[in-house]
N, CA, C and O atoms as a GROMACS GRO file, in nm:
protein
  280
    1MET      N    1   0.085  -0.119   0.000
    1MET     CA    2   0.000   0.000   0.000
    1MET      C    3   0.088   0.124   0.000
    1MET      O    4   0.188   0.131   0.072
    2SER      N    5   0.051   0.219  -0.081
    2SER     CA    6   0.128   0.343  -0.091
    2SER      C    7   0.108   0.429   0.033
    2SER      O    8  -0.004   0.444   0.082
    3GLU      N    9   0.216   0.484   0.082
    3GLU     CA   10   0.207   0.579   0.193
    3GLU      C   11   0.169   0.714   0.136
    3GLU      O   12   0.211   0.748   0.026
    4GLY      N   13   0.090   0.790   0.209
    4GLY     CA   14   0.064   0.925   0.163
    4GLY      C   15  -0.079   0.968   0.179
    4GLY      O   16  -0.151   0.922   0.268
    5ASN      N   17  -0.118   1.057   0.092
    5ASN     CA   18  -0.246   1.124   0.098
    5ASN      C   19  -0.356   1.043   0.031
    5ASN      O   20  -0.332   0.970  -0.065
    6HIS      N   21  -0.476   1.056   0.083
    6HIS     CA   22  -0.595   1.006   0.014
    6HIS      C   23  -0.651   1.126  -0.061
    6HIS      O   24  -0.697   1.222  -0.001
    7ILE      N   25  -0.646   1.118  -0.193
    7ILE     CA   26  -0.687   1.230  -0.277
    7ILE      C   27  -0.810   1.191  -0.357
    7ILE      O   28  -0.817   1.081  -0.411
    8VAL      N   29  -0.905   1.282  -0.363
    8VAL     CA   30  -1.025   1.261  -0.444
    8VAL      C   31  -1.033   1.375  -0.544
    8VAL      O   32  -1.036   1.492  -0.507
    9LEU      N   33  -1.037   1.339  -0.673
    9LEU     CA   34  -1.046   1.437  -0.780
    9LEU      C   35  -1.168   1.409  -0.865
    9LEU      O   36  -1.215   1.295  -0.873
   10THR      N   37  -1.220   1.512  -0.927
   10THR     CA   38  -1.321   1.498  -1.031
   10THR      C   39  -1.249   1.520  -1.163
   10THR      O   40  -1.188   1.625  -1.186
   11VAL      N   41  -1.256   1.420  -1.251
   11VAL     CA   42  -1.187   1.426  -1.379
   11VAL      C   43  -1.292   1.430  -1.489
   11VAL      O   44  -1.382   1.345  -1.493
   12THR      N   45  -1.283   1.528  -1.578
   12THR     CA   46  -1.376   1.540  -1.690
   12THR      C   47  -1.304   1.505  -1.820
   12THR      O   48  -1.182   1.514  -1.830
   13GLY      N   49  -1.383   1.466  -1.918
   13GLY     CA   50  -1.326   1.435  -2.050
   13GLY      C   51  -1.299   1.288  -2.071
   13GLY      O   52  -1.256   1.249  -2.180
   14MET      N   53  -1.321   1.205  -1.971
   14MET     CA   54  -1.303   1.061  -1.988
   14MET      C   55  -1.430   1.003  -2.048
   14MET      O   56  -1.539   1.023  -1.995
   15THR      N   57  -1.417   0.931  -2.160
   15THR     CA   58  -1.535   0.878  -2.227
   15THR      C   59  -1.535   0.726  -2.238
   15THR      O   60  -1.637   0.668  -2.277
   16CYS      N   61  -1.424   0.660  -2.205
   16CYS     CA   62  -1.416   0.516  -2.223
   16CYS      C   63  -1.312   0.457  -2.128
   16CYS      O   64  -1.243   0.529  -2.057
   17GLN      N   65  -1.302   0.325  -2.129
   17GLN     CA   66  -1.205   0.258  -2.043
   17GLN      C   67  -1.062   0.295  -2.082
   17GLN      O   68  -0.973   0.296  -1.997
   18GLY      N   69  -1.039   0.325  -2.209
   18GLY     CA   70  -0.906   0.370  -2.251
   18GLY      C   71  -0.866   0.499  -2.182
   18GLY      O   72  -0.750   0.518  -2.146
   19CYS      N   73  -0.963   0.589  -2.165
   19CYS     CA   74  -0.936   0.714  -2.094
   19CYS      C   75  -0.903   0.686  -1.948
   19CYS      O   76  -0.811   0.746  -1.891
   20VAL      N   77  -0.977   0.595  -1.888
   20VAL     CA   78  -0.952   0.558  -1.748
   20VAL      C   79  -0.810   0.502  -1.736
   20VAL      O   80  -0.738   0.538  -1.643
   21ASN      N   81  -0.772   0.416  -1.829
   21ASN     CA   82  -0.636   0.359  -1.827
   21ASN      C   83  -0.531   0.468  -1.843
   21ASN      O   84  -0.427   0.464  -1.776
   22SER      N   85  -0.555   0.565  -1.930
   22SER     CA   86  -0.461   0.675  -1.950
   22SER      C   87  -0.443   0.758  -1.824
   22SER      O   88  -0.331   0.790  -1.785
   23VAL      N   89  -0.554   0.793  -1.759
   23VAL     CA   90  -0.548   0.873  -1.637
   23VAL      C   91  -0.479   0.794  -1.526
   23VAL      O   92  -0.402   0.850  -1.448
   24THR      N   93  -0.506   0.666  -1.519
   24THR     CA   94  -0.437   0.581  -1.420
   24THR      C   95  -0.287   0.583  -1.444
   24THR      O   96  -0.210   0.594  -1.348
   25ARG      N   97  -0.243   0.573  -1.569
   25ARG     CA   98  -0.100   0.578  -1.601
   25ARG      C   99  -0.039   0.712  -1.563
   25ARG      O  100   0.075   0.718  -1.516
   26ILE      N  101  -0.113   0.821  -1.582
   26ILE     CA  102  -0.064   0.954  -1.544
   26ILE      C  103  -0.036   0.959  -1.394
   26ILE      O  104   0.068   1.009  -1.351
   27VAL      N  105  -0.129   0.907  -1.315
   27VAL     CA  106  -0.110   0.906  -1.169
   27VAL      C  107   0.008   0.818  -1.133
   27VAL      O  108   0.089   0.854  -1.047
   28LYS      N  109   0.020   0.702  -1.198
   28LYS     CA  110   0.129   0.609  -1.168
   28LYS      C  111   0.265   0.666  -1.208
   28LYS      O  112   0.367   0.631  -1.148
   29ARG      N  113   0.269   0.754  -1.308
   29ARG     CA  114   0.395   0.820  -1.343
   29ARG      C  115   0.439   0.914  -1.231
   29ARG      O  116   0.558   0.927  -1.203
   30ALA      N  117   0.343   0.979  -1.168
   30ALA     CA  118   0.374   1.071  -1.058
   30ALA      C  119   0.416   0.994  -0.933
   30ALA      O  120   0.501   1.039  -0.857
   31ASP      N  121   0.355   0.877  -0.912
   31ASP     CA  122   0.387   0.793  -0.796
   31ASP      C  123   0.361   0.648  -0.835
   31ASP      O  124   0.247   0.602  -0.831
   32PRO      N  125   0.466   0.573  -0.872
   32PRO     CA  126   0.448   0.435  -0.916
   32PRO      C  127   0.381   0.344  -0.813
   32PRO      O  128   0.323   0.242  -0.849
   33ALA      N  129   0.387   0.380  -0.686
   33ALA     CA  130   0.326   0.299  -0.580
   33ALA      C  131   0.182   0.340  -0.550
   33ALA      O  132   0.119   0.282  -0.461
   34ALA      N  133   0.130   0.436  -0.622
   34ALA     CA  134  -0.006   0.487  -0.595
   34ALA      C  135  -0.110   0.378  -0.616
   34ALA      O  136  -0.097   0.292  -0.704
   35GLU      N  137  -0.213   0.382  -0.535
   35GLU     CA  138  -0.331   0.298  -0.554
   35GLU      C  139  -0.439   0.389  -0.612
   35GLU      O  140  -0.474   0.491  -0.552
   36VAL      N  141  -0.492   0.351  -0.727
   36VAL     CA  142  -0.585   0.438  -0.800
   36VAL      C  143  -0.715   0.364  -0.829
   36VAL      O  144  -0.714   0.249  -0.871
   37ALA      N  145  -0.827   0.431  -0.805
   37ALA     CA  146  -0.959   0.380  -0.841
   37ALA      C  147  -1.034   0.492  -0.911
   37ALA      O  148  -1.043   0.603  -0.859
   38ILE      N  149  -1.087   0.462  -1.029
   38ILE     CA  150  -1.161   0.562  -1.105
   38ILE      C  151  -1.298   0.508  -1.140
   38ILE      O  152  -1.312   0.396  -1.189
   39ASP      N  153  -1.401   0.589  -1.114
   39ASP     CA  154  -1.538   0.556  -1.153
   39ASP      C  155  -1.570   0.638  -1.278
   39ASP      O  156  -1.590   0.759  -1.270
   40LEU      N  157  -1.575   0.572  -1.393
   40LEU     CA  158  -1.595   0.641  -1.520
   40LEU      C  159  -1.726   0.721  -1.526
   40LEU      O  160  -1.723   0.837  -1.566
   41PRO      N  161  -1.842   0.662  -1.489
   41PRO     CA  162  -1.967   0.740  -1.502
   41PRO      C  163  -1.968   0.871  -1.424
   41PRO      O  164  -2.026   0.970  -1.469
   42THR      N  165  -1.904   0.873  -1.305
   42THR     CA  166  -1.906   0.995  -1.224
   42THR      C  167  -1.780   1.079  -1.243
   42THR      O  168  -1.778   1.196  -1.204
   43GLY      N  169  -1.674   1.020  -1.302
   43GLY     CA  170  -1.548   1.092  -1.317
   43GLY      C  171  -1.472   1.106  -1.188
   43GLY      O  172  -1.382   1.189  -1.178
   44ARG      N  173  -1.506   1.025  -1.089
   44ARG     CA  174  -1.441   1.034  -0.958
   44ARG      C  175  -1.314   0.949  -0.955
   44ARG      O  176  -1.317   0.830  -0.985
   45LEU      N  177  -1.204   1.012  -0.920
   45LEU     CA  178  -1.077   0.945  -0.904
   45LEU      C  179  -1.039   0.949  -0.757
   45LEU      O  180  -1.039   1.055  -0.695
   46GLU      N  181  -1.008   0.833  -0.703
   46GLU     CA  182  -0.958   0.825  -0.566
   46GLU      C  183  -0.820   0.762  -0.572
   46GLU      O  184  -0.801   0.660  -0.637
   47ALA      N  185  -0.726   0.824  -0.503
   47ALA     CA  186  -0.590   0.771  -0.503
   47ALA      C  187  -0.527   0.785  -0.365
   47ALA      O  188  -0.546   0.885  -0.296
   48THR      N  189  -0.454   0.683  -0.328
   48THR     CA  190  -0.368   0.691  -0.211
   48THR      C  191  -0.228   0.702  -0.268
   48THR      O  192  -0.178   0.608  -0.330
   49THR      N  193  -0.165   0.816  -0.247
   49THR     CA  194  -0.042   0.846  -0.318
   49THR      C  195   0.046   0.942  -0.239
   49THR      O  196  -0.002   1.019  -0.155
   50ALA      N  197   0.175   0.936  -0.267
   50ALA     CA  198   0.269   1.031  -0.209
   50ALA      C  199   0.268   1.163  -0.286
   50ALA      O  200   0.319   1.264  -0.237
   51ALA      N  201   0.211   1.163  -0.407
   51ALA     CA  202   0.204   1.284  -0.489
   51ALA      C  203   0.097   1.377  -0.432
   51ALA      O  204   0.002   1.332  -0.369
   52SER      N  205   0.113   1.506  -0.456
   52SER     CA  206   0.014   1.604  -0.408
   52SER      C  207  -0.103   1.612  -0.504
   52SER      O  208  -0.092   1.575  -0.621
   53ALA      N  209  -0.214   1.661  -0.455
   53ALA     CA  210  -0.332   1.683  -0.540
   53ALA      C  211  -0.299   1.780  -0.652
   53ALA      O  212  -0.345   1.762  -0.765
   54GLN      N  213  -0.220   1.882  -0.621
   54GLN     CA  214  -0.182   1.980  -0.724
   54GLN      C  215  -0.100   1.914  -0.834
   54GLN      O  216  -0.123   1.941  -0.952
   55THR      N  217  -0.006   1.829  -0.798
   55THR     CA  218   0.076   1.759  -0.897
   55THR      C  219  -0.011   1.674  -0.988
   55THR      O  220   0.005   1.675  -1.110
   56LEU      N  221  -0.103   1.599  -0.930
   56LEU     CA  222  -0.190   1.514  -1.010
   56LEU      C  223  -0.283   1.596  -1.099
   56LEU      O  224  -0.302   1.564  -1.216
   57THR      N  225  -0.340   1.700  -1.043
   57THR     CA  226  -0.430   1.786  -1.122
   57THR      C  227  -0.358   1.846  -1.241
   57THR      O  228  -0.412   1.847  -1.352
   58GLN      N  229  -0.237   1.895  -1.220
   58GLN     CA  230  -0.160   1.954  -1.330
   58GLN      C  231  -0.125   1.851  -1.436
   58GLN      O  232  -0.134   1.880  -1.555
   59ALA      N  233  -0.085   1.731  -1.395
   59ALA     CA  234  -0.047   1.626  -1.490
   59ALA      C  235  -0.167   1.580  -1.571
   59ALA      O  236  -0.157   1.560  -1.692
   60ILE      N  237  -0.281   1.563  -1.506
   60ILE     CA  238  -0.402   1.519  -1.576
   60ILE      C  239  -0.450   1.628  -1.672
   60ILE      O  240  -0.491   1.598  -1.784
   61THR      N  241  -0.444   1.752  -1.630
   61THR     CA  242  -0.485   1.865  -1.716
   61THR      C  243  -0.391   1.876  -1.838
   61THR      O  244  -0.437   1.901  -1.949
   62ALA      N  245  -0.263   1.857  -1.815
   62ALA     CA  246  -0.164   1.865  -1.925
   62ALA      C  247  -0.192   1.757  -2.030
   62ALA      O  248  -0.156   1.774  -2.146
   63ALA      N  249  -0.254   1.647  -1.990
   63ALA     CA  250  -0.284   1.538  -2.082
   63ALA      C  251  -0.414   1.561  -2.158
   63ALA      O  252  -0.452   1.480  -2.243
   64GLY      N  253  -0.484   1.670  -2.128
   64GLY     CA  254  -0.603   1.705  -2.203
   64GLY      C  255  -0.735   1.677  -2.132
   64GLY      O  256  -0.842   1.697  -2.191
   65TYR      N  257  -0.729   1.633  -2.009
   65TYR     CA  258  -0.851   1.611  -1.932
   65TYR      C  259  -0.870   1.728  -1.836
   65TYR      O  260  -0.777   1.805  -1.811
   66GLY      N  261  -0.989   1.741  -1.784
   66GLY     CA  262  -1.013   1.840  -1.679
   66GLY      C  263  -0.997   1.771  -1.546
   66GLY      O  264  -1.034   1.654  -1.532
   67ALA      N  265  -0.943   1.839  -1.448
   67ALA     CA  266  -0.927   1.779  -1.314
   67ALA      C  267  -0.935   1.886  -1.208
   67ALA      O  268  -0.878   1.994  -1.222
   68GLN      N  269  -1.007   1.854  -1.101
   68GLN     CA  270  -1.013   1.943  -0.986
   68GLN      C  271  -1.036   1.861  -0.860
   68GLN      O  272  -1.090   1.750  -0.867
   69VAL      N  273  -0.997   1.915  -0.748
   69VAL     CA  274  -1.017   1.847  -0.620
   69VAL      C  275  -1.168   1.840  -0.594
   69VAL      O  276  -1.238   1.941  -0.605
   70ALA      N  277  -1.214   1.722  -0.560
   70ALA     CA  278  -1.359   1.703  -0.536
   70ALA      C  279  -1.397   1.752  -0.397
   70ALA      O  280  -1.513   1.744  -0.358
   0.00000   0.00000   0.00000
């Protein structure tokens, strides 16, 4: 289990499982030990990670999705 923060984000722009996989990879690049769960219909991302919410939000936004702290 990854040590760190429990972060909840709302991610927009995800339309399929491929998008979910992409966003998961973005989080894992920031913290390879992160535990990530994404609910596609609601756009809710929950992660236990050493990365900050700001770092994740910026990385997800840079990839073309919308992201904000829920």
